C-alpha positions in Angstrom: -0.2 0.0 0.2 0.9 3.9 -0.4 0.0 6.9 1.0 -1.1 9.5 -0.9 -0.5 13.2 0.6 -2.6 16.4 0.5 -0.7 18.0 -2.6 -1.6 14.5 -4.8 -5.1 15.4 -4.4 -4.5 19.4 -4.6 -2.6 18.5 -8.0 -5.0 16.5 -9.3 -8.2 18.2 -8.6 -7.1 22.0 -9.5 -5.5 22.1 -13.3 -3.8 25.4 -12.2 -1.8 23.6 -9.6 2.2 23.7 -10.5 2.1 19.8 -9.6 -0.9 18.9 -11.7 0.3 16.8 -14.1 2.6 14.6 -11.9 -0.5 14.4 -9.4 -2.7 13.3 -12.1 0.0 10.7 -13.7 -0.2 9.2 -9.9 -4.0 8.8 -9.6 -3.9 7.5 -13.2 -1.5 5.1 -12.5 -3.6 4.2 -9.2 -6.9 3.8 -11.1 -5.4 1.6 -14.0 -3.7 -0.7 -11.1 0.2 0.2 -11.9 0.3 1.4 -8.3 -1.1 -0.6 -5.4 -4.0 0.3 -3.5 -3.7 3.6 -1.3 -4.5 5.0 1.9 -5.1 8.7 2.9 -6.9 10.0 5.8 -9.7 12.5 6.7 -7.0 15.0 8.0 -5.6 15.0 4.4 -8.8 15.6 2.7 -9.8 18.3 5.1 -6.8 19.7 4.1 -7.4 19.1 0.6 -10.9 20.4 0.7 -9.3 23.7 3.0 -6.6 24.4 0.1 -9.0 24.1 -2.6 -11.8 26.5 -0.8 -8.8 29.0 -0.5 -7.9 29.1 -3.9 -11.8 29.4 -4.9 -12.3 26.3 -7.1 -16.0 25.9 -7.6 -17.4 24.2 -4.4 -19.4 21.7 -6.5 -16.7 20.3 -8.2 -14.6 20.1 -5.0 -17.3 18.1 -3.3 -17.8 16.0 -6.4 -13.8 15.4 -6.3 -14.4 14.2 -2.6 -17.0 11.8 -3.4 -15.0 10.1 -6.1 -12.4 9.9 -3.6 -14.6 8.2 -1.0 -16.2 5.8 -3.1 -12.7 4.9 -4.9 -12.4 1.0 -4.4 -8.9 1.7 -4.6 -8.6 4.4 -1.7 -9.0 3.8 1.6 -9.6 6.3 4.0 -9.0 6.5 7.6 -10.5 8.4 10.0 -8.6 9.6 13.0 -9.9 8.5 16.4 -9.0 10.2 19.7 -6.3 7.3 20.6 -4.3 7.9 17.1 -5.0 11.6 17.5 -3.2 11.3 21.2 -0.5 8.9 19.9 0.5 11.4 17.3 1.4 14.4 19.6 4.6 13.2 20.3 5.5 12.8 17.1 4.5 16.4 16.3 7.2 17.4 19.0 9.8 15.4 17.5 9.2 16.7 13.9 8.8 20.2 14.5 9.0 21.3 10.9 5.9 18.7 10.1 2.5 19.7 10.5 0.0 18.2 12.7 -1.6 16.0 9.9 1.8 15.2 8.6 2.6 13.8 12.1 -0.9 11.8 12.0 0.4 10.5 8.3 3.4 9.2 9.9 1.7 7.4 12.6 -0.7 5.6 10.0 2.1 5.0 7.4 4.2 3.2 10.3 0.7 1.1 12.1 0.2 -0.2 8.3 3.6 -0.8 7.1 4.1 1.7 4.7 7.3 3.5 4.1 5.8 5.1 0.3 4.3 8.4 -0.1 3.2 10.3 -3.0 3.8 13.9 -2.0 5.1 17.1 -3.1 6.1 18.1 0.3 9.7 18.2 0.9 9.2 18.3 4.9 8.7 14.4 4.5 12.4 13.9 3.3 13.4 14.9 6.8 12.0 11.5 8.0 14.6 8.8 7.1 12.6 5.6 6.8 10.0 7.6 4.4 10.4 7.3 0.7 8.6 10.5 -0.9 7.6 10.1 -4.7 6.5 12.7 -6.7 4.9 10.8 -9.7 4.9 7.0 -10.7 
């Protein structure tokens, strides 16, 4: 399994995003089965919604994209529970340059035995065991 970060979703949905081409390639490879099934989180989707709204994309387009993500058989969306939230707090201290969403992502990746993340966020490069990829 692979983890899909906010920058992939934002890039794929927003045609004006600088990473649009790479992000679309990732999702196309995922859909074709050239990449293993993926995991993302409700926190990542929350970030995605927020960024896209700030960019003034059509809310109906954003919701349509979210519904496609949520219904995709190739994407599992994990919802963060209180225990996972609490377990992520020490990582937030350890990885000071990462957002809280990114520290939750690290914990999810560890729990699911994943090392590969598709993201354009170079902050993940500071985590030795993470293999960050931008395109397939």
